N, C-alpha and C positions, 0 to 999 in steps of 0.2 A: 738545581731546583730541589733535589732531595736534601742537600745541605741546608738550604734556606728553610725548608719545611721543618727540618730537625731543630734548627735554632729557634724558629718561631714557636714550635711546640714547647720547648724548654722555657722560653720567655713567657709564654701564655700560662704555663703551669705555675711559674713563680708569681706572676701577677694574680692568678686565680687564688693562690694561697692567701694573698693580702685581701682580696675581695671576700673570701670566705669568712674572714674575721669580722667584717662589717658589711653585710649585704645591703645596708641602707645607702651605700654609695651608688647603688643602681637608681636611686631616686633622682640623682642629678641628670643623667642622660635621658631619663623619662620626662622630666620637666623641661629639659632642653628641647626634646622632640615636640612636646605639646606647644611650647611657646613659638617654636619655628613654624608650626602649622598655623598658629594664630597670626603670626607675621605674614605668612603667605596669603592667608585669606583676607587680611586687611589691605593687601596690595592688589588682590584679584579684581575688586570693583573698579578702582581707577584705571587699571590696565584694560579691563573690558570696555569701559566707557570711552577711553581714548583710542581704542583699537591698536594699542601699542604692544601686543603680545608677540609680534613678529618684527625682526630687524628691518629698518627702513630699506627699501629697495634703492638701487642706483638711480639717481635723479630725483629722490624724494626731497621735499622742502626742508630747509634748515630747521624750521620749527618742529617738524615731526621727528627729526633726528634728535634734537635737544630734549623733547618730551620723552622719547623712548629711553635714551641713555640716562636722562635725569631720574626717571622713575626707577630704572634698573639700579642706579647708583644708591638711591635711598633704600631700596630693598636690600642690597648687599650690606649696607651699613647696619641696618636693623638686624639682619640675619647673623652677621658676624658678631655683633654685640651680644646677642643671646647665646650663641655658641661659646664665645670666649668667656662670658660670665660664668656659665655652668661648668666649663672646663676648668676655670680658675678655682671654682669651689671644690671640685673633686680632686684636683691636684693638691690643693691646700690640705684636704683631709688625708690624702695618701702620704703627703710629706710628714704630717704629724704622726701618722701610724708608723712610718718607717723610722721616725725618731724615737719610737717607743712610747708615744703619748696616746691617750684615747682621743678620738675625734668624733664629733657628732655632726649631724646635718646642719645644725645651727652654727657650728664652728665654720663649716664650709661657706655658708652664706655670709657670715660676718667677715671672713677673710676676703671674699669676693667683693663685698660691698665697700670694704676699705680701700679697694684698688680700682674703683670706678673710673678715675681719670685715665689710668693706664689701659684699662679695658676699652674705654671709648676711643682712645688714641690708636690702639691696635686695630679696632674695628674699622676706623677710618682709613688707616693705611692698607689693611687687607682688602677693603672695598675698592680702594683706588687701584691696587694691583689687579684685582679681579675684573674691574671694568676695563682696564687696559688690555688684558688678555682676551676679554670678550670682544672688544673692538677689533683687535688683530684677527681674531677668528672670523668675525663677521665680514671684514673687508675682503678677505680672500679665502674662499671655502677650503680648498685643498691645502695650499701652502700655509694659510693662516692657522689651520688646525694643527699642522705639524709644528709650526713655530710656537704657537700658544701652548701646545702640549709639552714641548721641551722646556720652555720658560716656566711653565707650571710645575714641572718636576723639580727644577732647580730651586724654585721658590719654596716648595714643600720641604726640601732638605734643609735649606737655610733657616727656615722658620720653625723647625721641628721642636726646638727647646724654648720657644718664646714664652709660652704660658708658664712653664716652670720657672723661667727667669723672672717673669713678672711677679710670681708668687714669692720666690726666694729672695729676690733682690729689689723688688719694687721699681724696676726700671721702666722708663717710657718706651714707646714703640720702636723708635730707631735704635736706642741704646740696647733694648732687649733683642732686636734682630741682629745687631752687631755682636752681642755677647753670645747668642745662640750659634751663629755661624763660626765664631771664634773658638768656642768651647769644642765644637765638633772637629774643627781642624786641628786644634791642639791635642785632642785626645786620639783621634783616628786618622788624621792626615787630610790631604787635599782631595777634591773631586770624589765626594762620598756618595754611595748609594746604600740603602738599607739592606742588611743581610737578613731580613725577616719579611714576612708577608702575612699579617693578621687577616687581611681581606681574603687571601687565597684559602686559608684554613677555614674561615667562616663560610666561604662560598661552598666548600665541600660539606660542611656541617648543615648547610641549608638544603642540600639535595634530598634528604628524606621528606621534607615538606612538599617539595615539587613532585616527588614520586608518589606521595599519598594522593595528591590531587589527580594525577594522571591515572592512578589505579581506580579511584572512584569514578572518574569519567569513563574509563574502559568498562566498568561494571554496569554503567548506565542507570544507576539509581540516583534520582534527583536529590532526595533527602540525604543520602550518603555523601553525595558530591558537596552539598551545602555544608554539612558537618565537617567534611574534610577541608574545605576552604577556610572555615572558621578556625579549625585547629591549626592549619598551616599558618594563617595570619598571626595567631597568638604566638605560635612557636617562633616565627621569624622576627616578631617584635621583641620577644624575650631574648632571642639570639643577638639582635642588634644592640640591645641595651648592655648585654654582657660584653660584646665586642668593644663598644665605646668605653665602658668602664675599664676594661683590661688595657686598652691602648693608653688611656690617661695614666693609669698606674705605671705602665711600662715607661712612658715619657718621663715620669717623675724619677724612676729608678735610673734612667740614662742620665738625667740631669745631675742627680746626686753623685753618680759615679764619675761624671766628667768634672764636677765641681770639687769633690773631695778626693778623687782618685782612689776611692774605696767603695766597694760594692755595698749597697744597703742590705740590711738583714733580709734573708730569703732569696737573694739573687746571687747566683754563682758568678764570681769575677770573670771566668772565661766566657760565660754567656754574654755579659755586657761588653767585654773587650772585643768580642766578635760580632756585636750587634750591627756594626757598620763595616764596610769594606771599600777598597778603592775601586773605581770604575774599571 
């Protein structure tokens, strides 16, 4: 665990140095979050009207099952499309930066817009896999969750470099997935797991916000509690934006390292060579 945190901190610091040169990259995860909220709200009304917010119980009619999973599938497609589009934009900018070029927000949007067919294809494939995992989980609560969790972890590793492949090579969803898993195997070997955990580090960094709310609640001052909640929410949003941007920059660096067998500027070769490890 300490080794994983050490690698994570080094990778985050290298990614942060890239982000510092162009803080406008934070705009992409911000817009992605806003658009995902809009997508969620746009599906909230039909889900509420159809009563399809819970998985169909055993013995439910075929129509209710089709409605539930049909709406869920459409939601997955829209959500994955938004996420992939903005991830493509930020990875494009990061790739330009690592190649020594200036990159603007407009460049990111243009590169993403030029890859709309690939982005749509990947959104459709991701939604299909997501729906399959959800059905497995719904069909059997305990066993289904374990199986879905294991398959989800494998899918996450296999698809880790898909967006950079889409950006760098303009490949379609299946070819990008094949290339992503192939590059990882060729560079780091079979049965990989990440030797890093951005989520763990940022979870630790989020603790001050939680502590602030508990402190204000303990003091019993209503206005102080409200102010503390507002400050904590702003802090956590900012933290999530930074985390998302750093992860995209890191993915770009891993892709370039696997593709060129040379560490991009700002990243130590030993950090990237140890970014993955055998199970």
